[in-house]
N, C-alpha and C positions, 0 to 999 in steps of 0.2 A: 645473297641478303644485301649485300652491298649494292649490286645491279639494281635490285628493286629499290632500294633507297634513293639511289641515283635518278631513277625513272620518276619516282614519286615527287623528288625536289624540282625537277624539270617542270612536269606538269603544273605544280603550285605556282612556278615562277611564270609559266606561262600565261595562267589564268589571271595572276596579278597584273600583267603587263596589258592583257586584253581589257580588263576592267578599267584600267586606267586609261586607255587610250581614247582620245578625244574623236567624238563622231563627226569627221569632217564632211561626211555624204549629207547632213542635215541642213537645209537652207537657213541663212541667218534671217529672220523675219522681224527683228527688232528695227523701229524707225528713229532715227535720232531726232532729238527734240526741236534741233534747229531746222529740220525739214518737214515739222508739221505746220499744217495751216488750217486756220478757223474762217468760215465763211463770215463775212461782215455782217450777215443778216441772222445769225446764230443767237437765240435768245437765251442768256445766262439765268434769267430769272426762273424760279420753281414755282412761284405763287403769284397770284394777282388778286386785286380788288374787283369784286363784282356788287354791284348795287341791285337789289331785288325792289321792284316798285310792286305793290300788291294791292288789288282792289277787290272788294268783295261788297255784297248787298246787305251783309249783317256783320254783327261783332262775332268774332271766333279765335280760337286758338290757330297760331301759325307755326308750323314746325317744317324747317328744312333739314332733310337728312340725306344721307349719300343713297345710290341707287340702289343697294343692297339693304338699306335701314339700319346698319350697325354703326354709322358715324352720325351724331346729332351736331349739325353746323350752327343751328339756331332755333329758339323756342320762344315765343311771345305771346302777347295777346292783343288783337286787333280791335280796338274800340273807338278810334278816332273818326268815324265815319262823319261826313262822306269823304275826308281826306285819305289819299292811299296810305299803306303801311309801307314805309320805307326802311330798309336795313341794308348795311353794306358788309359784306363778309370778305375775309381775306381767305381764298381757297387754291388748294394745290392747282396746278395747270393741267395735271394730269385728269382732275375732275371736269368732265364735259357735260354730265347729266346730274341732276339731283332730284329728288322727290319734294315737292312743297304740298304738304297736307295730302300725301297720296297719289299726287298727280306727277308724272315723269315730264321734267322741263329741260329743255337743252339750254347750254351756256354757249351762245354764239358770239356774245359781245360781252363788254363790261357793264352793260345794263340789260336786265332781264325783267319783262313785264308780266305778270301772272294774274289772270283773273280766276277768282274763286268763286264758284257758284253755291246758291244756297241749296241746291240739290246733292251737293256733296256731303250728306249728312253722315256718313261713316267716316270720310277722312277728317272732317271737322270737329268730330266728337271728342270733348275733353279727354275723357277716360281713355280712348284709343291711343289718343297722341301722348298721353304722359304716363303710359303704363301703370296708372292708378287703378286698383280694383274697382270695380262697377259697384256703386252703392247700394243698399237695400231699396232705398226710395229715393225719388229725385223729382223735386217740384221746381218747375222752371218759372212759374208765375207770369207766363208770357200770354196768358189768354185775353181776349180783347173785349168780351164780353160775358154776361153771365156772373154766376158765384161758385162755379166750380173750378177748383185749382187741380189739374191733372196729374197725375205720378208719370213721368217718363218712363219709369220701370214697369207701368202697368198695375200696380199692387193695390195702392190706397189713394183715393181720392180726398180732397179736402173741401170744407164748405166755407165760403169767404164770407163775412159780414164786416158792415162798416168799412168798405174798401171802395177803390176806383181804379180802373187800369189806365197806365199811363206808359209812356215811352221809357223803355230801359235801355241797358247796355246791350243787349241781346234780344231784339224784338220788344215785346211789351214788358211791363212790371206791375206789380201791384203796390198801391199806396194806401195806407190805413189812416183812418182818420184821427188817430191819436187818443181815442176815448173808449170805444169799444171795439175798434177794428181787430180782426184776428182771423185766423183760418183754423178751423177745428178738424182734426183728423180722427178718425173712428179708431177706438183703441184695438189694437192688434198685436199678435205675437212677434209679427215683424219689426214693427217699432217698440219692442218691448225687451231691450238687451238684457243679458245677464251680467251681473257685475258691473265693471267698469269698461267693458268692450263696447265702446260707442265713440264716435268722433262726428263733428258737424263742419260743414263748410257752407258760406252764404255771401252774397254781395248785398250791401245794403246803403243807403245813402238818407242822412238826418236833413230835414229842411229848415233845422236851425241849431246853432251851438249852443249846448247846455242842457238840452233835453235829455231824459232818461227813459227808460222803459225795458220791458221783458220781451225777448225775442222768442224765446223757445221754453215751453212749460209742460212738464208731465207730473201732475199732481203733486207728491212732495219727493219724488224720486229724481228728478233733475230739472234744472232750467238755467237758462242762458239769458243775460241780461247786459244792457249798458247802462253805466252811471256816469252820467258826463257832469 
């Protein structure tokens, strides 16, 4: 029993000594700070300013996002034609490509020029760019002749009276005479919402301050007007 105890103690001491012994066979890979050297051309900055100069042949939404579309760097509306749309962004230097209205654009300098074509319908669509649900009906009022106001969603056409077609912020626009001018939409279940489940959005411009009038009227169910 005593002999076994002595052997056990000897093994325990030997294991402790081995576990505490420094491994001298491993090389010391640490570099002293005084021996570190950094190239004079090394760029310590992690971000930089990039100016985007965007031109287009019509007014449209401008959206600049990361290559995978998950990060939105900028979103705005381009309406100052024919002047270019200019925006300066501070971007991480690791970002070398961005998507401008769905077009992959390389960042090769501090100034990036982008030409947006009117044929980029999908990329310049307001609803696609802003993740807003598509509307039930959408009248652009950008026709140039006739009395038909087409619905971009392809559901309900309107008939215009007392109007003329003029230049607008995006193509053409409709101008009413202020007396009898209106667009009549045929009654439909699509444009007959239940309860309060309805919203409207539109662009308008008054020809003078102090005028008033009704923009939208649906019998006695709802109406939208300006009272200046």
